[in-house]
N, C-alpha and C positions, 0 to 999 in steps of 0.2 A: 504495500499498499504505500502507494509516495504521489500525494496532491499538494503541489505547489506553486505557489505565484514568484515567479522570477525576482520581479522588482520590491518584494518583499526579502529577499537575503537567499529566497530558495530553500527557506525551512518547510519541513514537511507540515500539510495544515490535518489538525486533527479534531477538530470541533466543528460541527454542527449549527449555523448561524440561526438567530431566531428559533433555539432550541423550544422554548416555551410552548411557541405557537405550533409547531410542527410536531411536538408529542402529543399535543393533543387533537389535530389533526388525522397522526398514526394511529391513535386508540381509539378513533372511530370506524378502522379498515379491519377485519378479521384478519387473522393471521395468513390466511391464504390468499386474499385478495392483496396484502402487500406482497407476500412471496410473488405472486405471480406479476406483480409490477415491477419487484425488482429483477425477475427472470427477464423477463419481457427486454429491458433497458440493458442488463447485460448481454444480451444474444443479439441488439443492435447495436450496443459500444463494439462488439468482438468482432464486426464486419468492417472496422473502417478506421482512422487515426483522426479524427476530426468530428466534432458532432456540436451542433446547436440546439440548444435546451429548448427555445423555441419551438423549433422545427419539427422537433423527435416526434410529437405526440400527434403534429397535425391539427386542424381546426375543429372538427367533429371527432369526438372523444366516445361518439354511441357504438354499443356492440365490442368496443376495446376494453382491455386491462384498465386501462386509466378511466375509465368514467368511473367506477369507484371513488375517485377522488374526488370529482365534480359532485356524484350527488350524497356520498355520504360521507366522505373524510370533512368536505368543505361546504354541504348542504347547499348545492348548488349555488356558491358565491365563485362568480369565474374569477376573480383577481387574486383570489385565497387559492383557488385551483391551480391556478397558472404558480405559484410560489408555492403550493406542497409540492406540485411535480417538480420544480426545480430542487427541492431540498432532498425530494429521494433521488434525483438525480444525482446531487452531489455526494451523498450516502455514498450511492452506487459508487463513484469513481474514488472516493475515498477507500474502499474495501479490494479494488481492484490489484492485480498484483503486476499490473505496470504500471510507468510512472506517467502522471499526468500533468498538465498544466492548467490554467483556462485564461481566458480575457473578455473582454466587453469591446465589440466594435461598433461604431458610429452605424446608427439607421437599424441597428439589427435588436431587438427585445432579447432577452435570454444572455447566457454567459456560452461562449465557444469552447469546449475542450478539445486541446489535441497532444496526442502523445509526442512522449519525449525519452525514445528508448535509452540515450545516454544518461539517462536515471535510473534505469530499469534496476541495476546493481545496487540500488538503497533499498529496494522493495522486499 
């Protein structure tokens, strides 16, 4: 596990931001729902080296594992659902066996995660 922000001295990030809100949202999901989301995200992340959080779930979550974030975890609140999704992805990225970093880009909502193989030895 190695998630870092190079401009913050390359230190490993080991905490989830907005933890209190995240734990409330997460508590509204069943263990099975949460694991299905994690499994889907890990599957998608395994298929590439650059991922932007806001592009991953798409606009319509109907019939996907992400629907439970909107319906149950965030009680049909769009902004909270997007934030919750981003925090689940953050946790997934923290727990990966490869080194990843992230950034924000102009005109792009969400965070973009990118693989940094040179740091894999730190995982």
